[in-house]
Gaussian input, Z-matrix of N, CA and C with variables (Angstrom, degrees):
# hf/3-21g

backbone

0 1
 N
 C     1     B1
 C     2     B2     1     A1
 N     3     B3     2     A2     1     D1
 C     4     B4     3     A3     2     D2
 C     5     B5     4     A4     3     D3
 N     6     B6     5     A5     4     D4
 C     7     B7     6     A6     5     D5
 C     8     B8     7     A7     6     D6
 N     9     B9     8     A8     7     D7
 C    10    B10     9     A9     8     D8
 C    11    B11    10    A10     9     D9
 N    12    B12    11    A11    10    D10
 C    13    B13    12    A12    11    D11
 C    14    B14    13    A13    12    D12
 N    15    B15    14    A14    13    D13
 C    16    B16    15    A15    14    D14
 C    17    B17    16    A16    15    D15
 N    18    B18    17    A17    16    D16
 C    19    B19    18    A18    17    D17
 C    20    B20    19    A19    18    D18
 N    21    B21    20    A20    19    D19
 C    22    B22    21    A21    20    D20
 C    23    B23    22    A22    21    D21
 N    24    B24    23    A23    22    D22
 C    25    B25    24    A24    23    D23
 C    26    B26    25    A25    24    D24
 N    27    B27    26    A26    25    D25
 C    28    B28    27    A27    26    D26
 C    29    B29    28    A28    27    D27
 N    30    B30    29    A29    28    D28
 C    31    B31    30    A30    29    D29
 C    32    B32    31    A31    30    D30
 N    33    B33    32    A32    31    D31
 C    34    B34    33    A33    32    D32
 C    35    B35    34    A34    33    D33
 N    36    B36    35    A35    34    D34
 C    37    B37    36    A36    35    D35
 C    38    B38    37    A37    36    D36
 N    39    B39    38    A38    37    D37
 C    40    B40    39    A39    38    D38
 C    41    B41    40    A40    39    D39
 N    42    B42    41    A41    40    D40
 C    43    B43    42    A42    41    D41
 C    44    B44    43    A43    42    D42
 N    45    B45    44    A44    43    D43
 C    46    B46    45    A45    44    D44
 C    47    B47    46    A46    45    D45
 N    48    B48    47    A47    46    D46
 C    49    B49    48    A48    47    D47
 C    50    B50    49    A49    48    D48
 N    51    B51    50    A50    49    D49
 C    52    B52    51    A51    50    D50
 C    53    B53    52    A52    51    D51
 N    54    B54    53    A53    52    D52
 C    55    B55    54    A54    53    D53
 C    56    B56    55    A55    54    D54
 N    57    B57    56    A56    55    D55
 C    58    B58    57    A57    56    D56
 C    59    B59    58    A58    57    D57
 N    60    B60    59    A59    58    D58
 C    61    B61    60    A60    59    D59
 C    62    B62    61    A61    60    D60
 N    63    B63    62    A62    61    D61
 C    64    B64    63    A63    62    D62
 C    65    B65    64    A64    63    D63
 N    66    B66    65    A65    64    D64
 C    67    B67    66    A66    65    D65
 C    68    B68    67    A67    66    D66
 N    69    B69    68    A68    67    D67
 C    70    B70    69    A69    68    D68
 C    71    B71    70    A70    69    D69
 N    72    B72    71    A71    70    D70
 C    73    B73    72    A72    71    D71
 C    74    B74    73    A73    72    D72
 N    75    B75    74    A74    73    D73
 C    76    B76    75    A75    74    D74
 C    77    B77    76    A76    75    D75
 N    78    B78    77    A77    76    D76
 C    79    B79    78    A78    77    D77
 C    80    B80    79    A79    78    D78
 N    81    B81    80    A80    79    D79
 C    82    B82    81    A81    80    D80
 C    83    B83    82    A82    81    D81
 N    84    B84    83    A83    82    D82
 C    85    B85    84    A84    83    D83
 C    86    B86    85    A85    84    D84
 N    87    B87    86    A86    85    D85
 C    88    B88    87    A87    86    D86
 C    89    B89    88    A88    87    D87
 N    90    B90    89    A89    88    D88
 C    91    B91    90    A90    89    D89
 C    92    B92    91    A91    90    D90
 N    93    B93    92    A92    91    D91
 C    94    B94    93    A93    92    D92
 C    95    B95    94    A94    93    D93
 N    96    B96    95    A95    94    D94
 C    97    B97    96    A96    95    D95
 C    98    B98    97    A97    96    D96
 N    99    B99    98    A98    97    D97
 C   100   B100    99    A99    98    D98
 C   101   B101   100   A100    99    D99
 N   102   B102   101   A101   100   D100
 C   103   B103   102   A102   101   D101
 C   104   B104   103   A103   102   D102
 N   105   B105   104   A104   103   D103
 C   106   B106   105   A105   104   D104
 C   107   B107   106   A106   105   D105
 N   108   B108   107   A107   106   D106
 C   109   B109   108   A108   107   D107
 C   110   B110   109   A109   108   D108
 N   111   B111   110   A110   109   D109
 C   112   B112   111   A111   110   D110
 C   113   B113   112   A112   111   D111
 N   114   B114   113   A113   112   D112
 C   115   B115   114   A114   113   D113
 C   116   B116   115   A115   114   D114
 N   117   B117   116   A116   115   D115
 C   118   B118   117   A117   116   D116
 C   119   B119   118   A118   117   D117
 N   120   B120   119   A119   118   D118
 C   121   B121   120   A120   119   D119
 C   122   B122   121   A121   120   D120
 N   123   B123   122   A122   121   D121
 C   124   B124   123   A123   122   D122
 C   125   B125   124   A124   123   D123
 N   126   B126   125   A125   124   D124
 C   127   B127   126   A126   125   D125
 C   128   B128   127   A127   126   D126
 N   129   B129   128   A128   127   D127
 C   130   B130   129   A129   128   D128
 C   131   B131   130   A130   129   D129
 N   132   B132   131   A131   130   D130
 C   133   B133   132   A132   131   D131
 C   134   B134   133   A133   132   D132
 N   135   B135   134   A134   133   D133
 C   136   B136   135   A135   134   D134
 C   137   B137   136   A136   135   D135
 N   138   B138   137   A137   136   D136
 C   139   B139   138   A138   137   D137
 C   140   B140   139   A139   138   D138
 N   141   B141   140   A140   139   D139
 C   142   B142   141   A141   140   D140
 C   143   B143   142   A142   141   D141
 N   144   B144   143   A143   142   D142
 C   145   B145   144   A144   143   D143
 C   146   B146   145   A145   144   D144
 N   147   B147   146   A146   145   D145
 C   148   B148   147   A147   146   D146
 C   149   B149   148   A148   147   D147
 N   150   B150   149   A149   148   D148
 C   151   B151   150   A150   149   D149
 C   152   B152   151   A151   150   D150
 N   153   B153   152   A152   151   D151
 C   154   B154   153   A153   152   D152
 C   155   B155   154   A154   153   D153
 N   156   B156   155   A155   154   D154
 C   157   B157   156   A156   155   D155
 C   158   B158   157   A157   156   D156
 N   159   B159   158   A158   157   D157
 C   160   B160   159   A159   158   D158
 C   161   B161   160   A160   159   D159
 N   162   B162   161   A161   160   D160
 C   163   B163   162   A162   161   D161
 C   164   B164   163   A163   162   D162
 N   165   B165   164   A164   163   D163
 C   166   B166   165   A165   164   D164
 C   167   B167   166   A166   165   D165
 N   168   B168   167   A167   166   D166
 C   169   B169   168   A168   167   D167
 C   170   B170   169   A169   168   D168
 N   171   B171   170   A170   169   D169
 C   172   B172   171   A171   170   D170
 C   173   B173   172   A172   171   D171
 N   174   B174   173   A173   172   D172
 C   175   B175   174   A174   173   D173
 C   176   B176   175   A175   174   D174
 N   177   B177   176   A176   175   D175
 C   178   B178   177   A177   176   D176
 C   179   B179   178   A178   177   D177
 N   180   B180   179   A179   178   D178
 C   181   B181   180   A180   179   D179
 C   182   B182   181   A181   180   D180
 N   183   B183   182   A182   181   D181
 C   184   B184   183   A183   182   D182
 C   185   B185   184   A184   183   D183
 N   186   B186   185   A185   184   D184
 C   187   B187   186   A186   185   D185
 C   188   B188   187   A187   186   D186
 N   189   B189   188   A188   187   D187
 C   190   B190   189   A189   188   D188
 C   191   B191   190   A190   189   D189
 N   192   B192   191   A191   190   D190
 C   193   B193   192   A192   191   D191
 C   194   B194   193   A193   192   D192
 N   195   B195   194   A194   193   D193
 C   196   B196   195   A195   194   D194
 C   197   B197   196   A196   195   D195
 N   198   B198   197   A197   196   D196
 C   199   B199   198   A198   197   D197
 C   200   B200   199   A199   198   D198
 N   201   B201   200   A200   199   D199
 C   202   B202   201   A201   200   D200
 C   203   B203   202   A202   201   D201
 N   204   B204   203   A203   202   D202
 C   205   B205   204   A204   203   D203
 C   206   B206   205   A205   204   D204
 N   207   B207   206   A206   205   D205
 C   208   B208   207   A207   206   D206
 C   209   B209   208   A208   207   D207
 N   210   B210   209   A209   208   D208
 C   211   B211   210   A210   209   D209
 C   212   B212   211   A211   210   D210
 N   213   B213   212   A212   211   D211
 C   214   B214   213   A213   212   D212
 C   215   B215   214   A214   213   D213
 N   216   B216   215   A215   214   D214
 C   217   B217   216   A216   215   D215
 C   218   B218   217   A217   216   D216
 N   219   B219   218   A218   217   D217
 C   220   B220   219   A219   218   D218
 C   221   B221   220   A220   219   D219
 N   222   B222   221   A221   220   D220
 C   223   B223   222   A222   221   D221
 C   224   B224   223   A223   222   D222
 N   225   B225   224   A224   223   D223
 C   226   B226   225   A225   224   D224
 C   227   B227   226   A226   225   D225

   B1=1.4205
   B2=1.5562
   B3=1.3057
   B4=1.4374
   B5=1.5383
   B6=1.3742
   B7=1.4498
   B8=1.4507
   B9=1.3697
   B10=1.5025
   B11=1.5039
   B12=1.2812
   B13=1.5002
   B14=1.5249
   B15=1.2801
   B16=1.4934
   B17=1.5223
   B18=1.2890
   B19=1.4433
   B20=1.5818
   B21=1.3263
   B22=1.4699
   B23=1.4990
   B24=1.3014
   B25=1.5055
   B26=1.5770
   B27=1.3272
   B28=1.4861
   B29=1.5121
   B30=1.2814
   B31=1.4808
   B32=1.4851
   B33=1.3432
   B34=1.5153
   B35=1.5125
   B36=1.3413
   B37=1.3894
   B38=1.5427
   B39=1.3091
   B40=1.4995
   B41=1.4777
   B42=1.3693
   B43=1.4250
   B44=1.5256
   B45=1.2855
   B46=1.4996
   B47=1.5218
   B48=1.3319
   B49=1.4219
   B50=1.5129
   B51=1.3441
   B52=1.4850
   B53=1.4836
   B54=1.3175
   B55=1.5174
   B56=1.5080
   B57=1.3052
   B58=1.5126
   B59=1.5138
   B60=1.3297
   B61=1.4618
   B62=1.4747
   B63=1.3364
   B64=1.4649
   B65=1.4839
   B66=1.3224
   B67=1.5186
   B68=1.5603
   B69=1.2791
   B70=1.4586
   B71=1.4715
   B72=1.3621
   B73=1.4290
   B74=1.5363
   B75=1.3482
   B76=1.4637
   B77=1.5564
   B78=1.3556
   B79=1.5281
   B80=1.4902
   B81=1.3238
   B82=1.5020
   B83=1.4795
   B84=1.3581
   B85=1.4424
   B86=1.4773
   B87=1.3289
   B88=1.4652
   B89=1.5741
   B90=1.2972
   B91=1.4846
   B92=1.5319
   B93=1.3131
   B94=1.4415
   B95=1.5615
   B96=1.3343
   B97=1.3968
   B98=1.5628
   B99=1.3457
   B100=1.4281
   B101=1.5862
   B102=1.3197
   B103=1.4746
   B104=1.5569
   B105=1.3410
   B106=1.3912
   B107=1.5098
   B108=1.2899
   B109=1.4882
   B110=1.5269
   B111=1.2630
   B112=1.4996
   B113=1.5320
   B114=1.2437
   B115=1.5260
   B116=1.5440
   B117=1.3137
   B118=1.4343
   B119=1.4791
   B120=1.3376
   B121=1.5140
   B122=1.4773
   B123=1.3586
   B124=1.4360
   B125=1.5351
   B126=1.3727
   B127=1.4137
   B128=1.6012
   B129=1.2815
   B130=1.5045
   B131=1.4882
   B132=1.2860
   B133=1.4467
   B134=1.5704
   B135=1.3166
   B136=1.4809
   B137=1.5617
   B138=1.2942
   B139=1.4361
   B140=1.4855
   B141=1.3180
   B142=1.4676
   B143=1.4933
   B144=1.3987
   B145=1.4960
   B146=1.5861
   B147=1.3185
   B148=1.4159
   B149=1.5271
   B150=1.3714
   B151=1.4736
   B152=1.5334
   B153=1.3250
   B154=1.5652
   B155=1.4680
   B156=1.3114
   B157=1.4578
   B158=1.5691
   B159=1.2418
   B160=1.5166
   B161=1.4650
   B162=1.3508
   B163=1.4703
   B164=1.5092
   B165=1.3233
   B166=1.4906
   B167=1.5380
   B168=1.3312
   B169=1.5342
   B170=1.4856
   B171=1.2984
   B172=1.5130
   B173=1.5128
   B174=1.3085
   B175=1.4718
   B176=1.5715
   B177=1.3881
   B178=1.4350
   B179=1.5219
   B180=1.2830
   B181=1.4537
   B182=1.5650
   B183=1.3847
   B184=1.4825
   B185=1.5505
   B186=1.3360
   B187=1.4517
   B188=1.5459
   B189=1.3427
   B190=1.4602
   B191=1.5545
   B192=1.3083
   B193=1.4503
   B194=1.4604
   B195=1.2816
   B196=1.4781
   B197=1.4987
   B198=1.2676
   B199=1.4833
   B200=1.5450
   B201=1.2864
   B202=1.4768
   B203=1.5097
   B204=1.3521
   B205=1.3984
   B206=1.5385
   B207=1.3456
   B208=1.5041
   B209=1.4718
   B210=1.2551
   B211=1.5397
   B212=1.5190
   B213=1.3030
   B214=1.4333
   B215=1.5582
   B216=1.3010
   B217=1.4181
   B218=1.5434
   B219=1.3363
   B220=1.4651
   B221=1.5491
   B222=1.3208
   B223=1.4176
   B224=1.5437
   B225=1.2620
   B226=1.4952
   B227=1.4681
   A1=107.69
   A2=116.90
   A3=122.20
   A4=107.57
   A5=114.08
   A6=122.62
   A7=107.59
   A8=118.84
   A9=118.39
   A10=112.79
   A11=114.03
   A12=119.60
   A13=115.14
   A14=116.17
   A15=122.06
   A16=111.06
   A17=117.07
   A18=118.54
   A19=105.47
   A20=116.88
   A21=116.74
   A22=119.66
   A23=115.62
   A24=118.14
   A25=113.80
   A26=113.24
   A27=117.03
   A28=108.95
   A29=119.47
   A30=119.17
   A31=110.51
   A32=116.96
   A33=121.67
   A34=111.52
   A35=119.28
   A36=121.81
   A37=111.73
   A38=115.94
   A39=117.53
   A40=111.37
   A41=120.59
   A42=124.03
   A43=112.87
   A44=115.04
   A45=120.32
   A46=107.03
   A47=118.57
   A48=121.30
   A49=112.62
   A50=115.77
   A51=120.76
   A52=116.36
   A53=113.36
   A54=115.33
   A55=109.39
   A56=119.65
   A57=121.44
   A58=107.73
   A59=114.97
   A60=119.37
   A61=112.51
   A62=120.93
   A63=123.02
   A64=108.30
   A65=115.56
   A66=118.90
   A67=112.54
   A68=117.20
   A69=119.31
   A70=110.08
   A71=117.17
   A72=117.26
   A73=114.80
   A74=115.61
   A75=121.68
   A76=110.60
   A77=114.87
   A78=115.85
   A79=110.24
   A80=116.70
   A81=119.03
   A82=114.10
   A83=114.42
   A84=118.12
   A85=111.53
   A86=116.60
   A87=121.22
   A88=108.37
   A89=115.29
   A90=116.68
   A91=113.21
   A92=116.24
   A93=120.83
   A94=113.84
   A95=114.33
   A96=118.72
   A97=111.76
   A98=118.19
   A99=122.25
   A100=106.91
   A101=114.87
   A102=118.02
   A103=111.30
   A104=115.01
   A105=118.37
   A106=112.89
   A107=116.06
   A108=122.49
   A109=111.30
   A110=118.79
   A111=122.58
   A112=108.16
   A113=114.38
   A114=117.50
   A115=107.38
   A116=119.71
   A117=118.93
   A118=116.47
   A119=114.63
   A120=124.57
   A121=108.49
   A122=116.78
   A123=118.90
   A124=113.84
   A125=114.86
   A126=120.93
   A127=108.78
   A128=115.15
   A129=120.09
   A130=110.77
   A131=121.57
   A132=124.06
   A133=109.86
   A134=113.66
   A135=119.66
   A136=110.29
   A137=118.17
   A138=117.08
   A139=114.14
   A140=117.46
   A141=121.20
   A142=111.52
   A143=114.46
   A144=119.59
   A145=107.54
   A146=119.38
   A147=120.73
   A148=115.08
   A149=114.28
   A150=117.71
   A151=112.19
   A152=115.56
   A153=115.32
   A154=108.63
   A155=120.19
   A156=119.66
   A157=109.37
   A158=117.52
   A159=117.80
   A160=113.93
   A161=114.93
   A162=118.95
   A163=110.39
   A164=116.51
   A165=122.65
   A166=109.69
   A167=114.61
   A168=121.53
   A169=109.96
   A170=117.42
   A171=119.54
   A172=113.54
   A173=116.75
   A174=120.47
   A175=110.98
   A176=115.71
   A177=116.89
   A178=114.08
   A179=116.95
   A180=121.81
   A181=109.97
   A182=113.88
   A183=117.59
   A184=106.35
   A185=114.53
   A186=121.98
   A187=108.37
   A188=117.16
   A189=118.84
   A190=110.70
   A191=119.85
   A192=117.46
   A193=110.28
   A194=120.01
   A195=125.02
   A196=110.66
   A197=117.28
   A198=122.75
   A199=108.04
   A200=118.99
   A201=121.72
   A202=112.76
   A203=116.33
   A204=121.47
   A205=112.45
   A206=114.50
   A207=117.65
   A208=108.79
   A209=118.12
   A210=121.57
   A211=111.04
   A212=118.47
   A213=120.45
   A214=114.95
   A215=114.73
   A216=121.22
   A217=111.22
   A218=115.11
   A219=122.55
   A220=113.58
   A221=116.68
   A222=122.44
   A223=112.43
   A224=120.38
   A225=123.01
   A226=107.67
   D1=137.06
   D2=179.60
   D3=-118.30
   D4=127.43
   D5=177.18
   D6=-111.83
   D7=109.69
   D8=179.60
   D9=-92.16
   D10=162.73
   D11=171.25
   D12=83.53
   D13=14.31
   D14=178.53
   D15=-82.99
   D16=142.79
   D17=174.04
   D18=-84.53
   D19=163.08
   D20=-179.60
   D21=-49.43
   D22=-41.31
   D23=176.46
   D24=-63.23
   D25=-41.34
   D26=177.18
   D27=-67.18
   D28=-32.66
   D29=179.33
   D30=-69.35
   D31=-37.84
   D32=174.40
   D33=-61.70
   D34=-42.22
   D35=179.23
   D36=-68.13
   D37=-35.01
   D38=174.90
   D39=-69.38
   D40=-38.85
   D41=170.49
   D42=-54.49
   D43=-43.67
   D44=-179.77
   D45=-66.71
   D46=-42.41
   D47=179.50
   D48=-58.91
   D49=-42.31
   D50=176.96
   D51=-57.84
   D52=-27.52
   D53=-176.68
   D54=-76.99
   D55=-10.50
   D56=-178.02
   D57=-81.05
   D58=126.76
   D59=178.96
   D60=-99.83
   D61=-16.20
   D62=179.10
   D63=-132.48
   D64=154.97
   D65=176.26
   D66=-55.62
   D67=-34.03
   D68=179.59
   D69=-62.51
   D70=-38.69
   D71=178.64
   D72=-68.14
   D73=-36.14
   D74=172.33
   D75=-60.70
   D76=-44.02
   D77=179.72
   D78=-63.33
   D79=-40.59
   D80=177.97
   D81=-63.16
   D82=-41.30
   D83=173.56
   D84=-56.98
   D85=-52.11
   D86=-176.78
   D87=-58.09
   D88=-45.59
   D89=-178.27
   D90=-60.01
   D91=-28.13
   D92=-176.24
   D93=-80.69
   D94=-7.46
   D95=-172.90
   D96=-94.63
   D97=163.32
   D98=176.00
   D99=-72.34
   D100=164.13
   D101=179.28
   D102=-53.89
   D103=-47.24
   D104=-179.91
   D105=-56.89
   D106=-49.17
   D107=179.26
   D108=-64.56
   D109=-33.05
   D110=172.92
   D111=-57.01
   D112=-53.12
   D113=-176.76
   D114=-63.03
   D115=-41.27
   D116=173.73
   D117=-55.05
   D118=-47.27
   D119=178.44
   D120=-60.24
   D121=-45.80
   D122=-179.90
   D123=-56.10
   D124=-41.88
   D125=-179.94
   D126=-65.04
   D127=-44.49
   D128=176.97
   D129=-59.43
   D130=-42.19
   D131=178.03
   D132=-59.93
   D133=-46.08
   D134=178.43
   D135=-63.28
   D136=-40.15
   D137=176.38
   D138=-64.33
   D139=-37.28
   D140=177.58
   D141=-65.39
   D142=-44.38
   D143=-179.89
   D144=-62.13
   D145=-45.96
   D146=179.83
   D147=-62.64
   D148=-36.64
   D149=175.30
   D150=-63.98
   D151=-38.17
   D152=178.76
   D153=-70.28
   D154=-30.02
   D155=179.56
   D156=-77.00
   D157=-29.98
   D158=174.26
   D159=-52.03
   D160=-43.42
   D161=-179.66
   D162=-58.46
   D163=-44.58
   D164=-177.29
   D165=-64.16
   D166=-42.88
   D167=-179.94
   D168=-62.88
   D169=-41.07
   D170=179.84
   D171=-59.46
   D172=-26.36
   D173=-176.38
   D174=-86.21
   D175=-12.48
   D176=-173.14
   D177=-80.54
   D178=144.68
   D179=177.59
   D180=-98.20
   D181=-31.20
   D182=-178.18
   D183=-123.75
   D184=156.26
   D185=179.70
   D186=-130.00
   D187=82.28
   D188=-170.40
   D189=-66.84
   D190=-32.51
   D191=178.09
   D192=-65.11
   D193=-45.49
   D194=178.32
   D195=-62.11
   D196=-43.89
   D197=-179.98
   D198=-61.35
   D199=-45.11
   D200=179.48
   D201=-62.44
   D202=-42.20
   D203=177.78
   D204=-62.41
   D205=-40.87
   D206=177.67
   D207=-63.40
   D208=-46.54
   D209=177.83
   D210=-54.66
   D211=-45.36
   D212=177.42
   D213=-61.99
   D214=-41.57
   D215=177.53
   D216=-61.52
   D217=-47.07
   D218=179.85
   D219=-62.10
   D220=-33.00
   D221=-178.97
   D222=-80.16
   D223=-8.83
   D224=-178.98
   D225=-83.58

């Protein structure tokens, strides 16, 4: 996985995150960080989660959640 647009500090945090093999290790890493770095790490975790979901979405032919939202909007 490639994450573009990170500053050097964010890249170091992401490298630290990759060394974690279990959720408990990631939680321990997060707990050891300053409040600012925790927020940075949280954003990086979200980016990684979204990137993994992107691969699934690219394979989809239909988007039922979006279709239902459009139907609701049109019925208003």
